[in-house]
N, C-alpha and C positions, 0 to 999 in steps of 0.2 A: 640483307644480312644484318644491318644495324637495327632494323625494326625488330627482328627476331631476338637479337641480343638485349635490346631494351626491354622487351617483353619478359624475358627470363629474369632480367635484373629486377623488374618489379616483383616477381614471384619470390626472389630471394628476400626482399623486405618482409613479405607477407609470411615467410616460413617460420620465423620465431613465434609470431602470434598463433599461427596454426598449430605448432607443436604444443604451446601452452594450452590452447583450447582443447586439443585432443587429450592431453594428459590430465588436466584438472577439471574438465567439464564432460567431454564426450565419453571418455573411458569410465569415470565413476558412475555416469548414468546407466551405461550398459551393464556394468558390474552390479549395481543396485537392482536392475531388473532380474538378474540371475539370482542374487541372494534373497530376493523376495520370495522365491520359490524354494527356499531351503530353511531348515532349522540350523542355526549357526551360533557358535561362540567364538571367542578369540582364538581357540586352538582346534576346533573341530567343526565340521558341517555335515549335513545330510539332506539330500534332495527330497522334497515332499510334495512337489507340484504346486497346485493351486490352494492347498489347505490354508496357508496364511491368509489368502484373500477371502476365503470363506469365513474364516474366524473373525477377521477384522470387520467384514461387512455385517456380521451378525452381533457385533458389539451393541449392548443395550443403549449406550450413550451416544452412539454414532448419529442417530437421527437428530438429537439435540444439537450435537457438534456441527452437523451440516447446516441445519437451520440457522444456528448462531453465526457460522462462518459467512453464509450468504447475507444475513442481516448486517453484520459488522462491515462487510465489504461495501455493501450498498450505502450504508449511513456514512461511513468515512469518505467514500468516493464522492457522493453528492455534496457533502459539506465542504470538502477540499476544492471541488470545482466551483461551487457558488461563491464561497468566501475568497478563494484564490482569485477569481475573476474580478470581484468587487475591489479587492485590495490592489490587484494589478492595475485597474483603471485608476484608482486613487493615486497610487504610487507612480503612475506614468505622467502625472501633472508636474508643473514646475514650481514646486514649493521650495523654499529656501533650505529647509531641513530634510529634504527628501532622501538624501543619502543616509542620514542617521536613522530615519524611520525604516528605510529598506533593511539596514543592518539589524535593527531590532526585530523586525519580522522574520528575518532569515536565521537569527541566532538560535532558536530551539532546534532547528534541523542539525546543528552541529553537536548537540548534546548526546551523551549516551542514553540509548533507549532504556537501559536498565536503571540508570541514575534517575531519569525522568519518572520511571514507574515508581521507584522507591520514594521520591520526593512527593509525588501526588498521592501516594498511598497515605503518607503522613498527613498531608493537607486535607484529605478527604475522610479522616477519622471522624466518626459520628459525634464524639463529645470534645475531643481536644484538637481537632484539625482547624487549620486557619480558615478554610472556607466556611464552615459552620459557625465558627466563633465570629466571623465578620458578618454573617447573616444574623446572628443573635444580637448584635449591636443595633440593628434596625428592626428588631422585633419578629424576625422570621426563624422558625424552627427548621433547621436543615435536615434532610433525610440521612439515612445511612447509605451513602453513596455506593459503597462496595459490598455492603452486607445485605442490601435488599435485592432479592432475586429479580425484581421487576425493573430495576434501573441500573444493576451493576454492569451489564453489557454496554448500555449506552454511556455510562460514566467513563469506561475505559476507552470507548470510541471517541468521545470528546477530547480525551488526553491525546489520543492518536492524531486527531484533527489539529490540536494545538501544536504538536511537534512537527507535523508534516506540512502545515499550511505554508511555510516559508518557501519550500521547493516549488509548490504549485504556483505561488505568487511570482517567483522568479521566472518561471516558464511563461506565464501569461504577460509579464512585463515585456519580455523579449518579443513575444508575439505582437503585442500592441505597439511597441516601439518600431517594429518593422513595417507598419502600415504607412504608405506614402502620404505626405502632407497634402498632396493634390486633392485627396478625398475630402479632407476637412475643409479645405478652401472652397471646393465646390458646394458643400453643404452650407457653409456660411453665406455664400452668394445666394443660395436658394432660400435663405431665411430659416434654416433648421436650428433647433435648440439642443440642449445637452442630451435630452432623451433621444432624439433623432440620431445624434452622433453616436450614442451607445448602440441603439437598436439596429440601425441601418449601416453602420460602418465597423465599429469595434467588434460586435457580436459575430457577424458573419466572416469578417476578415481575420479574426483570431481563431477561427475553427481549427487549424492545424495545432496550435498551442493547446486548445481545449481537448482535442483528441489524445494528445500526448499525456495530459494530466489525468484524463479518464482512465486510459490504459494502465498507467503506472499506479494510480491510486487504487483501482479495482484489483489489480493483481496483488499489490502489496496487502490489501485487505484480506484477500483469500489466503495469503501465505502467512499472515500475522501470527506471531507466537510470543516473541520476547516481552512485549509490553503486558500482554495478558498474563504471562507467567510471573512477571515481576509484581503485578498489582493483586491478582486474585488466585492465581494457580488453578484456574477453571472454576472456582467457587463463586458464591456459596452453592453447595451441591454441584450440579452440572450447569449452572445458569450462564456461566461465561466460558464454558468449554468450547474450543474450536477444534477442527480436525487436527491441526498442528499440535495442540496441547494433548489431545488423546494420543497421538503418536508418541509424544515424549513420555507420557506416563507408562506406556507399554515398554519403551526403551528402559526406563528406570527400573521396571519390574524384571528386566532381564530377557524380555521376549524380543530379541534383536531381529530375528526373521520376520516376525509379525509387525514390528515397527517399520522395517524396511518395506514390507508390503503396503503399509499405510502411506508411506512416502510416495510410492509408485501411484497409488490411487489418488493422492493429493495432486500429484503431477498431472494426472489425466483430468482431474476435476478442473484444475486451473486452466489447462489447454482447452477443454470443452467450453469454458466460459470465455476465455481470452481470444481465441482465433475467430469465432463468429463475431465478437464485439469489434475486434480490429478490422475485420472485413467490412462490417456495416459502417463503421465510422469513416473508413477510407472511401467508401462508395458515396457517402454523404458529402465528404469533402470534395470529391470530383464533380458531383452534381452541382455544387455551388459554383 
């Protein structure tokens, strides 16, 4: 009887979180699937089936947006993993100023994405921006970071990495700090050097942290919108348009049902990438 009571007591604690999840996550998701098959405004709606999906998938800029989304997600994910791991290794050492350096690395994560976008837009101005003016002092002519169709997407991706690298670093630090000291002592006895320490101990044993960073960074890249919109609004042309920015442009134009269908498609795209990646990374973690 006591066991049953305790079990119900546990469910009572879970009930508030379950209600919040139902009202603010599950219910809006179900409603979105319904309204993606309607023409709707704030006062009226009409069921039109799959027409919104057909229209969205026939968008001329969708192919560019899909390609840009994948490139953006891959670039930001790879850089956050590599740089986060290197910074995590460095910031796991016993330097005297290590806490200050950790705070400086994590600080950009706390900033508003819109504020970061506006600040870097000014810094990347081709003639008056701080970056090109600094390059000019050493005899280098800086490019038009956000106006050149060939590098605009990469420029925004680098800003995204600068802002998000702190979170990746913190996750890696937690993973590295959890490795037992016994492994390092055994390596020292066997005559291993710093490279052996990194390659044979830190890299394989920090795999759970790495998997977390990969999943979070890749999904974040696929869903990215606010930084792109703050810096380029999808321009020049369609060179930095992502799926999310295409959806927003349709919403701005008053095509609410069409933009809702776009959100559903984005949800499906993220799921098709995220779940196989999550399964693969978990399998590799178990194999180790």
